[in-house]
C-alpha positions as CSV (number, residue, x, y, z in Angstrom):
1,X,-36.3,-13.2,-11.1
2,X,-36.3,-16.7,-9.3
3,X,-33.0,-18.2,-8.5
4,X,-33.5,-20.9,-11.2
5,X,-33.1,-18.0,-13.7
6,X,-29.7,-17.2,-12.3
7,X,-27.1,-17.2,-14.8
8,X,-23.4,-18.7,-14.7
9,X,-20.2,-17.9,-16.3
10,X,-17.8,-20.8,-17.6
11,X,-14.8,-19.0,-18.7
12,X,-13.1,-21.9,-19.9
13,X,-16.0,-23.3,-22.1
14,X,-18.5,-20.2,-22.7
15,X,-22.0,-21.1,-23.4
16,X,-23.2,-18.1,-25.1
17,X,-25.5,-18.2,-27.9
18,X,-26.9,-15.6,-30.4
19,X,-29.8,-17.6,-31.5
20,X,-32.9,-15.2,-30.3
21,X,-33.0,-12.7,-33.1
22,X,-31.9,-13.5,-36.7
23,X,-29.0,-11.1,-37.5
24,X,-29.8,-8.2,-39.6
25,X,-33.4,-8.6,-40.0
26,X,-35.9,-5.9,-39.2
27,X,-37.0,-5.9,-35.4
28,X,-39.0,-3.9,-33.2
29,X,-35.7,-2.9,-31.4
30,X,-33.8,-2.3,-34.6
31,X,-36.6,0.0,-35.7
32,X,-36.8,1.9,-32.4
33,X,-33.0,2.2,-32.6
34,X,-33.0,3.6,-36.1
35,X,-36.2,5.9,-35.8
36,X,-35.9,6.9,-32.3
37,X,-39.8,6.0,-31.8
38,X,-40.3,2.7,-29.9
39,X,-43.8,1.2,-29.7
40,X,-45.6,1.1,-26.6
41,X,-44.9,-1.3,-24.0
42,X,-48.2,-3.1,-24.6
43,X,-47.8,-3.3,-28.5
44,X,-44.1,-4.4,-28.2
45,X,-45.2,-7.2,-25.7
46,X,-47.9,-8.4,-28.1
47,X,-45.3,-8.6,-30.8
48,X,-42.3,-9.5,-29.2
49,X,-42.7,-13.2,-29.5
50,X,-42.5,-13.1,-33.2
51,X,-39.1,-11.1,-32.9
52,X,-37.4,-13.5,-30.5
53,X,-36.7,-17.1,-31.0
54,X,-38.0,-18.4,-27.8
55,X,-36.8,-21.8,-28.3
56,X,-33.3,-20.6,-27.8
57,X,-34.3,-20.3,-24.1
58,X,-36.0,-22.3,-21.3
59,X,-39.8,-21.8,-21.2
60,X,-39.3,-20.6,-17.7
61,X,-37.7,-17.4,-19.2
62,X,-40.2,-16.6,-21.9
63,X,-42.3,-14.2,-20.1
64,X,-39.2,-12.4,-18.5
65,X,-37.2,-12.2,-21.6
66,X,-40.0,-10.3,-23.6
67,X,-40.4,-8.0,-21.0
68,X,-36.8,-7.5,-20.9
69,X,-36.8,-6.9,-24.7
70,X,-39.5,-4.3,-24.5
71,X,-38.0,-2.5,-21.6
72,X,-35.0,-2.2,-23.9
73,X,-37.1,-1.0,-26.9
74,X,-38.8,1.5,-24.6
75,X,-35.5,3.0,-23.1
76,X,-34.4,4.0,-26.5
77,X,-36.5,7.0,-26.2
78,X,-35.9,7.8,-22.5
79,X,-34.1,10.7,-21.2
80,X,-31.1,8.4,-20.3
81,X,-30.4,7.6,-24.0
82,X,-31.7,11.2,-25.4
83,X,-30.4,13.9,-23.0
84,X,-26.7,14.5,-22.6
85,X,-24.9,12.8,-19.8
86,X,-23.2,15.3,-17.2
87,X,-20.9,13.7,-15.0
88,X,-20.7,16.7,-12.6
89,X,-17.1,16.4,-11.7
90,X,-14.2,18.7,-13.1
91,X,-11.1,16.8,-14.3
92,X,-7.7,17.9,-13.5
93,X,-7.3,20.8,-11.0
94,X,-4.6,22.3,-9.0
95,X,-1.6,19.9,-8.1
96,X,0.9,20.7,-5.4
97,X,4.3,20.2,-6.7
98,X,5.8,20.0,-3.2
99,X,6.8,16.2,-2.7
100,X,6.1,14.7,0.7
101,X,9.0,12.3,2.4
102,X,7.1,9.2,3.2
103,X,8.5,6.2,5.0
104,X,8.7,3.2,2.6
105,X,5.8,0.8,3.4
106,X,4.0,-2.3,1.8
107,X,0.3,-2.0,0.7
108,X,-2.3,-4.0,2.1
109,X,-4.2,-5.9,-0.5
110,X,-7.7,-7.1,-1.0
111,X,-8.3,-9.8,-3.4
112,X,-11.5,-10.9,-5.2
113,X,-11.2,-14.3,-6.6
114,X,-13.5,-15.7,-9.0
115,X,-13.5,-19.8,-9.4
116,X,-15.8,-22.5,-10.6
117,X,-13.8,-25.9,-11.2
118,X,-10.4,-26.1,-9.5
119,X,-10.4,-26.0,-5.5
120,X,-7.0,-27.0,-5.2
121,X,-6.0,-24.0,-7.5
122,X,-7.7,-21.8,-5.1
123,X,-6.2,-23.2,-1.8
124,X,-2.7,-22.9,-3.5
125,X,-3.3,-19.2,-4.6
126,X,-4.9,-18.1,-1.3
127,X,-1.8,-19.8,0.7
128,X,0.8,-18.1,-1.7
129,X,-0.7,-14.6,-1.5
130,X,-1.6,-14.7,2.2
131,X,0.2,-12.5,4.6
132,X,-1.1,-12.0,8.1
133,X,-3.0,-8.7,8.3
134,X,-1.5,-7.9,5.1
135,X,-4.2,-9.5,2.6
136,X,-7.7,-10.4,2.7
137,X,-9.8,-12.5,0.2
138,X,-13.5,-12.7,-1.0
139,X,-13.6,-16.0,-3.1
140,X,-16.8,-16.5,-5.3
141,X,-17.6,-20.1,-6.1
142,X,-19.7,-20.6,-9.1
143,X,-23.0,-21.7,-7.8
144,X,-23.0,-24.5,-10.2
145,X,-20.4,-26.0,-8.1
146,X,-21.9,-26.5,-4.5
147,X,-19.2,-29.3,-3.8
148,X,-16.5,-27.0,-4.4
149,X,-18.0,-24.3,-2.2
150,X,-18.5,-26.9,0.6
151,X,-14.7,-28.0,0.3
152,X,-13.2,-24.5,0.4
153,X,-15.6,-23.6,3.2
154,X,-14.3,-26.3,5.4
155,X,-10.8,-25.7,4.2
156,X,-10.7,-22.2,5.4
157,X,-11.9,-23.0,8.9
158,X,-9.6,-25.9,9.2
159,X,-6.5,-23.6,8.2
160,X,-7.6,-20.7,10.5
161,X,-8.1,-18.4,7.6
162,X,-11.6,-17.5,8.0
163,X,-10.8,-14.2,9.6
164,X,-9.2,-13.2,6.3
165,X,-10.9,-15.5,3.7
166,X,-14.5,-15.2,2.9
167,X,-15.9,-18.0,0.5
168,X,-19.4,-17.4,-0.9
169,X,-21.4,-18.6,-3.7
170,X,-24.4,-16.3,-5.0
171,X,-24.5,-16.6,-8.8
172,X,-24.6,-18.9,-11.7
173,X,-22.0,-17.4,-14.2
174,X,-22.0,-17.6,-18.0
175,X,-19.4,-15.6,-19.9
176,X,-20.9,-12.6,-21.8
177,X,-23.8,-12.1,-19.2
178,X,-23.9,-9.6,-16.2
179,X,-23.2,-12.2,-13.3
180,X,-19.4,-11.9,-13.9
181,X,-19.6,-8.3,-13.2
182,X,-21.9,-8.9,-10.3
183,X,-19.8,-11.5,-8.8
184,X,-16.9,-9.0,-8.9
185,X,-19.0,-6.2,-7.3
186,X,-20.2,-8.6,-4.5
187,X,-16.7,-9.2,-3.7
188,X,-15.7,-5.8,-3.5
189,X,-18.6,-5.0,-1.1
190,X,-17.5,-7.9,1.1
191,X,-13.9,-6.6,1.4
192,X,-15.3,-2.9,2.0
193,X,-17.1,-4.2,5.2
194,X,-14.1,-6.3,6.2
195,X,-12.5,-5.1,9.6
196,X,-9.1,-5.0,8.2
197,X,-8.5,-1.9,6.3
198,X,-6.8,-2.2,2.7
199,X,-5.2,-0.1,0.0
200,X,-5.8,-1.9,-3.2
201,X,-8.2,-4.5,-4.7
202,X,-7.0,-6.9,-7.2
203,X,-9.1,-9.2,-9.1
204,X,-8.1,-12.7,-10.0
205,X,-9.3,-16.1,-11.2
206,X,-8.3,-19.6,-10.0
207,X,-6.2,-19.9,-13.2
208,X,-3.8,-16.8,-12.2
209,X,-0.7,-17.2,-10.3
210,X,1.9,-14.8,-8.9
211,X,5.2,-14.3,-10.7
212,X,6.9,-12.3,-8.0
213,X,7.2,-12.3,-4.1
214,X,4.3,-10.8,-2.0
215,X,6.5,-8.2,-0.8
216,X,7.7,-6.8,-4.2
217,X,3.9,-6.5,-5.3
218,X,2.9,-4.6,-1.9
219,X,5.9,-2.2,-2.4
220,X,4.9,-1.6,-6.1
221,X,1.5,-1.0,-5.2
222,X,2.4,1.5,-2.3
223,X,4.6,3.5,-4.6
224,X,1.5,3.9,-7.0
225,X,-0.5,4.8,-4.0
226,X,-3.6,6.5,-5.3
227,X,-3.5,5.1,-8.8
228,X,-5.8,2.3,-10.2
229,X,-4.7,-0.3,-12.8
230,X,-7.5,-0.6,-15.4
231,X,-7.0,-1.5,-19.1
232,X,-8.8,1.1,-21.2
233,X,-9.3,1.2,-24.7
234,X,-11.6,4.1,-25.2
235,X,-14.3,4.2,-27.8
236,X,-14.1,0.5,-28.0
237,X,-17.4,-0.9,-26.5
238,X,-19.7,-3.3,-28.3
239,X,-23.4,-2.7,-27.6
240,X,-25.1,-6.0,-28.3
241,X,-28.3,-6.4,-26.1
242,X,-28.0,-9.7,-24.3
243,X,-30.0,-11.5,-21.9
244,X,-29.2,-14.4,-19.6
245,X,-31.4,-17.5,-18.9
246,X,-30.0,-20.3,-16.9
247,X,-26.8,-21.1,-18.6
248,X,-27.2,-19.4,-21.7
249,X,-26.7,-15.9,-22.9
250,X,-28.9,-14.7,-25.8
251,X,-28.4,-11.8,-28.2
252,X,-31.5,-9.7,-28.9
253,X,-29.9,-6.7,-31.1
254,X,-30.3,-8.4,-34.6
255,X,-26.9,-7.2,-35.5
256,X,-27.8,-3.4,-34.5
257,X,-26.0,-1.8,-31.8
258,X,-27.8,-0.2,-28.9
259,X,-27.4,3.5,-28.5
260,X,-24.7,4.9,-26.2
261,X,-25.7,7.5,-23.5
262,X,-24.8,11.0,-25.0
263,X,-21.7,12.5,-23.3
264,X,-20.8,9.2,-21.6
265,X,-17.2,8.1,-22.2
266,X,-17.1,4.3,-23.1
267,X,-14.1,1.9,-23.3
268,X,-13.4,-1.8,-23.3
269,X,-10.4,-3.7,-21.9
270,X,-9.3,-6.7,-19.9
271,X,-11.6,-7.5,-17.0
272,X,-8.4,-7.8,-14.6
273,X,-7.9,-4.8,-12.4
274,X,-6.3,-3.5,-9.5
275,X,-8.3,-0.4,-8.0
276,X,-7.5,1.7,-5.0
277,X,-9.7,1.6,-1.8
278,X,-11.1,5.0,-2.8
279,X,-12.3,3.9,-6.3
280,X,-13.7,0.8,-4.5
281,X,-15.5,2.6,-1.9
282,X,-17.4,4.9,-4.5
283,X,-18.3,1.9,-6.5
284,X,-19.6,0.3,-3.5
285,X,-21.4,3.3,-2.2
286,X,-23.2,4.3,-5.4
287,X,-23.9,1.1,-6.9
288,X,-27.4,0.8,-6.2
289,X,-28.4,4.3,-6.9
290,X,-29.1,4.7,-10.6
291,X,-29.1,8.5,-10.2
292,X,-25.3,8.3,-9.6
293,X,-22.4,8.1,-12.3
294,X,-21.7,4.6,-11.0
295,X,-25.3,3.6,-11.0
296,X,-26.1,5.2,-14.4
297,X,-23.1,3.0,-15.7
298,X,-24.2,-0.3,-14.0
299,X,-27.7,0.1,-15.3
300,X,-26.7,0.8,-18.8
301,X,-23.9,-1.9,-19.2
302,X,-25.6,-4.9,-17.5
303,X,-28.0,-5.2,-20.4
304,X,-25.2,-5.4,-23.1
305,X,-22.9,-8.3,-23.5
306,X,-19.7,-8.6,-21.2
307,X,-20.1,-5.8,-18.9
308,X,-17.0,-7.0,-16.8
309,X,-14.9,-5.6,-19.7
310,X,-16.4,-2.3,-19.8
311,X,-17.8,-1.2,-16.3
312,X,-14.6,-0.2,-14.5
313,X,-13.4,1.4,-17.6
314,X,-16.4,3.5,-17.8
315,X,-16.3,4.3,-14.2
316,X,-12.9,5.6,-14.3
317,X,-13.4,7.7,-17.6
318,X,-16.5,9.4,-16.2
319,X,-15.4,10.2,-12.7
320,X,-12.7,11.9,-10.5
321,X,-10.5,8.9,-11.1
322,X,-9.8,9.7,-14.8
323,X,-6.6,11.3,-13.8
324,X,-5.7,8.5,-11.4
325,X,-5.2,5.5,-13.3
326,X,-2.7,3.5,-15.3
327,X,-4.0,1.7,-18.5
328,X,-1.6,-1.4,-17.4
329,X,-3.0,-4.2,-15.6
330,X,-0.8,-6.5,-13.3
331,X,-1.5,-9.6,-15.5
332,X,0.5,-11.0,-18.2
333,X,-1.1,-13.3,-20.8
334,X,0.7,-15.4,-23.5
335,X,-0.8,-14.0,-26.4
336,X,1.2,-16.2,-28.9
337,X,-1.2,-18.9,-27.3
338,X,-4.5,-17.3,-27.9
339,X,-7.0,-19.3,-29.5
340,X,-10.7,-19.0,-30.3
341,X,-13.0,-20.7,-27.9
342,X,-16.6,-21.6,-28.6
343,X,-19.3,-23.8,-27.5
344,X,-21.4,-26.3,-29.6
345,X,-24.4,-24.0,-29.4
346,X,-22.7,-20.7,-29.5
347,X,-22.1,-18.0,-32.2
348,X,-20.2,-16.1,-29.9
349,X,-16.4,-16.6,-29.9
350,X,-13.9,-15.4,-27.5
351,X,-10.1,-15.5,-27.5
352,X,-8.5,-17.4,-24.7
353,X,-4.9,-18.1,-23.9
354,X,-3.7,-21.7,-23.6
355,X,-2.6,-23.3,-20.4
356,X,1.0,-22.7,-19.2
357,X,2.8,-26.0,-18.4
358,X,6.4,-27.2,-17.3
359,X,8.7,-27.5,-19.1
360,X,7.5,-26.0,-22.4
361,X,6.7,-22.5,-21.0
362,X,9.6,-22.1,-18.5
363,X,11.8,-19.8,-20.9
364,X,8.9,-17.8,-21.7
365,X,7.7,-17.1,-18.3
366,X,11.2,-16.5,-17.1
367,X,11.7,-13.9,-19.5
368,X,8.7,-12.0,-18.5
369,X,9.9,-12.0,-15.0
370,X,13.2,-10.6,-15.9
371,X,12.0,-7.9,-18.5
372,X,8.4,-7.1,-17.7
373,X,8.6,-5.7,-14.0
374,X,5.1,-4.6,-14.4
375,X,3.7,-8.1,-14.7
376,X,2.8,-9.7,-11.3
377,X,0.4,-12.5,-12.3
378,X,0.2,-15.0,-15.2
379,X,-2.5,-16.9,-16.7
380,X,-3.5,-19.3,-17.1
381,X,-3.0,-22.4,-15.2
382,X,-5.0,-25.5,-14.6
383,X,-4.8,-28.4,-12.1
384,X,-2.7,-30.6,-14.3
385,X,0.7,-31.9,-13.1
386,X,2.7,-29.7,-15.5
387,X,0.9,-26.5,-14.8
388,X,1.7,-27.4,-11.0
389,X,5.2,-28.2,-12.0
390,X,5.5,-24.7,-13.4
391,X,3.9,-22.9,-10.3
392,X,6.5,-24.8,-8.2
393,X,9.4,-23.4,-10.3
394,X,7.9,-19.8,-10.0
395,X,7.5,-20.1,-6.3
396,X,11.3,-21.3,-6.1
397,X,12.3,-18.2,-8.1
398,X,10.3,-15.8,-6.0
399,X,11.5,-17.3,-2.8
400,X,15.2,-17.2,-3.8
401,X,15.0,-13.5,-4.8
402,X,13.1,-12.6,-1.9
403,X,15.8,-13.6,0.4
404,X,17.6,-10.5,2.1
405,X,21.2,-9.8,0.6
406,X,23.5,-7.4,2.5
407,X,26.6,-6.0,1.3
408,X,29.2,-4.7,3.3
409,X,29.9,-0.8,2.8
410,X,32.8,1.1,3.9
411,X,31.9,3.9,6.3
412,X,33.7,6.7,3.9
413,X,31.3,5.7,1.2
414,X,28.4,7.2,3.2
415,X,30.2,9.9,5.3
416,X,26.7,11.2,6.6
417,X,26.4,7.9,8.8
418,X,27.8,9.7,11.9
419,X,25.3,12.3,11.8
420,X,22.4,10.1,11.3
421,X,23.4,7.8,13.9
422,X,23.8,10.7,16.3
423,X,20.3,12.0,15.5
424,X,18.5,8.9,15.3
425,X,20.2,6.5,17.8
426,X,22.7,8.2,20.4
427,X,25.4,10.8,20.0
428,X,27.5,8.7,21.8
429,X,27.2,5.6,19.3
430,X,30.1,4.2,17.6
431,X,29.5,2.6,14.1
432,X,31.2,-0.7,14.1
433,X,30.3,-1.6,10.5
434,X,27.8,-0.9,8.0
435,X,25.9,-3.3,5.5
436,X,23.5,-2.1,2.8
437,X,20.3,-4.2,1.5
438,X,20.5,-5.1,-1.9
439,X,17.5,-4.6,-4.4
440,X,15.2,-7.5,-4.8
441,X,15.7,-8.2,-8.6
442,X,12.1,-9.0,-9.0
443,X,11.2,-5.3,-8.2
444,X,11.7,-2.0,-9.5
445,X,11.5,0.2,-6.5
446,X,14.2,0.2,-3.7
447,X,15.3,2.8,-1.1
448,X,18.5,2.7,0.7
449,X,18.6,0.4,3.9
450,X,21.5,0.4,5.9
451,X,22.2,-1.7,8.9
452,X,24.5,-0.6,11.4
453,X,26.5,-2.4,13.9
454,X,27.1,-0.1,17.3
455,X,29.4,-0.6,20.1
456,X,31.4,-3.5,19.2
457,X,28.5,-5.2,17.6
458,X,26.1,-5.5,20.4
459,X,23.5,-3.3,18.9
460,X,22.0,-3.1,15.4
461,X,20.4,0.0,14.0
462,X,18.5,-0.3,10.8
463,X,18.4,3.2,8.9
464,X,15.9,3.5,5.8
465,X,15.7,6.4,3.3
466,X,12.3,8.1,3.2
467,X,10.9,8.4,-0.5
468,X,10.0,11.7,-1.9
469,X,6.5,11.4,-3.2
470,X,3.5,13.4,-4.7
471,X,0.7,14.0,-2.2
472,X,-1.9,13.0,-4.9
473,X,-1.5,10.3,-7.8
474,X,0.6,11.6,-10.5
475,X,2.6,10.1,-13.3
476,X,6.0,11.0,-11.4
477,X,5.9,8.4,-8.7
478,X,9.2,9.5,-7.0
479,X,12.2,11.5,-6.9
480,X,15.4,10.6,-5.3
481,X,19.0,12.1,-5.0
482,X,22.2,10.6,-3.9
483,X,25.8,10.0,-4.5
484,X,27.3,7.3,-6.8
485,X,24.5,5.6,-8.7
486,X,25.2,2.2,-9.4
487,X,23.4,1.6,-12.9
488,X,23.9,-2.3,-12.8
489,X,22.3,-2.9,-9.0
490,X,20.1,0.3,-9.4
491,X,21.3,1.4,-5.8
492,X,23.0,4.4,-4.6
493,X,26.5,3.4,-3.4
494,X,26.8,6.5,-1.5
495,X,25.0,9.1,0.7
496,X,21.2,9.8,-0.2
497,X,19.2,13.1,0.5
498,X,21.9,14.5,2.5
499,X,25.2,14.8,0.5
500,X,28.6,16.2,0.7
501,X,29.6,19.4,-1.2
502,X,32.8,18.2,-2.6
503,X,33.5,15.5,-5.0
504,X,36.6,14.6,-3.3
505,X,38.3,14.5,0.1
506,X,37.4,13.2,3.7
507,X,33.6,13.9,3.0
508,X,32.7,13.6,-0.5
509,X,30.2,12.7,-3.1
510,X,32.2,11.6,-6.4
511,X,28.9,11.8,-8.5
512,X,25.7,13.3,-7.7
513,X,22.6,11.9,-9.4
514,X,18.9,12.6,-9.6
515,X,16.6,9.4,-10.1
516,X,13.0,9.9,-11.4
517,X,10.4,7.1,-11.2
518,X,7.7,7.5,-13.8
519,X,4.4,5.7,-14.3
520,X,4.4,3.2,-17.2
521,X,1.6,3.7,-20.0
522,X,0.4,1.6,-22.8
523,X,-0.5,4.8,-24.9
524,X,2.6,6.6,-26.6
525,X,4.1,9.2,-24.3
526,X,6.7,11.7,-25.5
527,X,7.5,14.4,-23.1
528,X,10.6,16.8,-22.7
529,X,10.9,17.8,-19.2
530,X,13.8,19.8,-17.2
531,X,15.6,19.0,-14.2
532,X,16.3,22.3,-12.4
533,X,19.1,22.2,-9.8
534,X,18.6,25.2,-7.5
535,X,21.2,26.2,-4.8
536,X,20.5,27.8,-1.3
537,X,20.4,31.1,-2.6
538,X,17.6,30.4,-4.9
539,X,20.1,30.4,-8.1
540,X,19.3,27.8,-10.6
541,X,22.5,26.0,-11.1
542,X,21.8,23.7,-13.9
543,X,18.9,23.0,-16.5
544,X,19.0,19.4,-17.6
545,X,16.6,18.1,-20.2
546,X,15.2,14.6,-19.8
547,X,12.9,12.7,-22.2
548,X,9.9,10.8,-21.0
549,X,8.4,8.0,-22.9
550,X,5.9,5.1,-22.2
551,X,8.7,3.2,-21.1
552,X,10.2,5.5,-18.7
553,X,9.9,3.8,-15.5
554,X,13.3,4.9,-14.4
555,X,15.1,7.8,-15.3
556,X,18.4,9.0,-14.0
557,X,20.5,12.1,-14.5
558,X,24.0,13.2,-13.3
559,X,24.6,16.7,-12.1
560,X,27.5,18.3,-13.9
561,X,27.6,21.8,-13.0
562,X,29.9,23.9,-10.6
563,X,31.4,21.9,-7.7
564,X,32.0,22.1,-4.8
565,X,28.3,22.7,-4.0
566,X,27.3,25.4,-1.8
567,X,26.6,24.0,1.6
568,X,22.8,24.4,2.8
569,X,19.2,23.3,1.5
570,X,19.1,22.5,-2.3
571,X,16.0,22.4,-4.1
572,X,15.5,20.1,-7.4
573,X,12.4,20.8,-9.5
574,X,10.8,18.7,-12.4
575,X,9.5,21.2,-14.7
576,X,7.2,20.9,-18.0
577,X,7.0,23.6,-20.6
578,X,3.1,23.2,-20.7
579,X,2.3,22.6,-17.0
580,X,5.2,24.4,-15.1
581,X,6.8,22.7,-12.0
582,X,5.4,19.2,-11.8
583,X,7.5,18.2,-8.8
584,X,9.8,19.8,-6.2
585,X,11.9,18.2,-3.3
586,X,14.7,19.4,-1.1
587,X,18.0,17.9,-0.3
588,X,20.7,19.0,2.1
589,X,24.5,19.7,1.3
590,X,27.1,19.6,4.0
591,X,30.9,20.2,4.2
592,X,30.8,18.2,7.5
593,X,28.3,15.8,8.6
594,X,27.8,17.7,11.8
595,X,26.2,20.6,9.6
596,X,23.2,18.4,8.7
597,X,20.2,19.8,10.8
598,X,18.4,17.5,13.3
599,X,15.1,18.2,11.5
600,X,16.5,17.2,8.1
601,X,17.8,13.9,9.3
602,X,14.3,13.1,10.8
603,X,12.7,14.3,7.2
604,X,14.8,12.3,5.4
605,X,15.4,9.0,7.1
606,X,13.6,6.4,9.2
607,X,14.7,4.2,12.0
608,X,13.5,0.4,11.7
609,X,13.3,-2.3,14.3
610,X,16.1,-4.4,14.1
């Protein structure tokens, strides 16, 4: 097809028309779907013009749309739609319950940004999200706006960002057709070929803006390593055959739903996603091969309307990634402002949120920041002064909460410090003072980070807890153990991972706690689990029931069995009646700090550059 036939998306004012086939009227395609016996290609081509209202599209497209229509008619009886689809992968499999202690990091993020009318929005969004060597971008500009493409291409070079930001413009996009998805996939492929390695790819539009600091998002994604974020409403998937011509999308189904591939799992959902490098690599590798799962799904969906809201959902459900995704996206949309949007020539309506502005929406957005810690982006913003002012207020809050706040800690609160310092720094080190890094209130995940002044304040040492995490993607994200859990600040006030055996005395752990980080879910979840505390001799000392729901992102439990604890290596298990042991980690109990083995100190803690 010539470039003049390329389509474009306008996701503010879509131009999507259903004028080609009168609805609910007998058609060649409808008869083929009902009977399963399509006409031959030649007979279909001879009759297609009477089936399709060719006045709805440019004359340039007349021949192509008829061939497209008849290929869809013929495909009804093809093996693709008559033989059962077999994905070839086996869901589930054995999972190692043994948790691995990992240094706390931040994910490297690749962004695909779709834009068509607001160059200043793109500049601000990229500048706000940019972290040297921590982020890269592929920005697609609607082919309909060459001046915007030129402006941003020059800006990227002038700002010295061309090593991290690719501006490209290859498709004319109309909402409802396939080119929105094609633009996303082109962006992913560009990012896969980038020299900077990355962990997650996030899809944004020029009308999105971050709610929190970059570091908070990067840490959130790192804790969810191996987990993609894709909104999945399984079974929901409209199958209206559509065709793009220029700036129009026309319906060819006549009110009849095109057949699904037997055995294929279908879903729809928000187009916004955050996917892992591994999932992106599978998509990029197999996209052009129609014999693969990814290629089969793409070939099927690009001929029906809005494939950008069903492609990633289908890939997740029909691949090995079906157990490695969260049905939450990272976007918040003001559903109260949703309204029906249509063009003058369209019978296809979409629901679109209103523009967020200052000061009207400040309270609403602030509540999201405070209560919805899964939400990292809000939409939508335009280039108005009021919308810009709201972005200013968001930046101010994010910057304010991202400042590091240190709290002075008494050395007796963390009695293991002497041993940690001896192993990780010097046996002759003298700890003069200790400060603990407070949790950024914009984030949910935090590990104990201590700043030690050694030798009369001349040397600074930073010690950080390693996080016990599954080796593969799991609903259980992390399991922490420590003393004196502060339910207000959500931090341990005492030792972590290596704890004193007694609840009182010179070396003490007044209260011992387990903290479980769990993955959120949109679907209702109700699961009864057990925390089993096992002493060094292998004897279970306490079986503690905990309840997991779809909102259980942070669950804490206090150990209440016999004390003092027997010194040595203890084990904490998370058990399920149906699945057995879900997770297992160790922690060390000491009478005196000198009893903590060197290898345990190095397993549980990290030394950071000061």
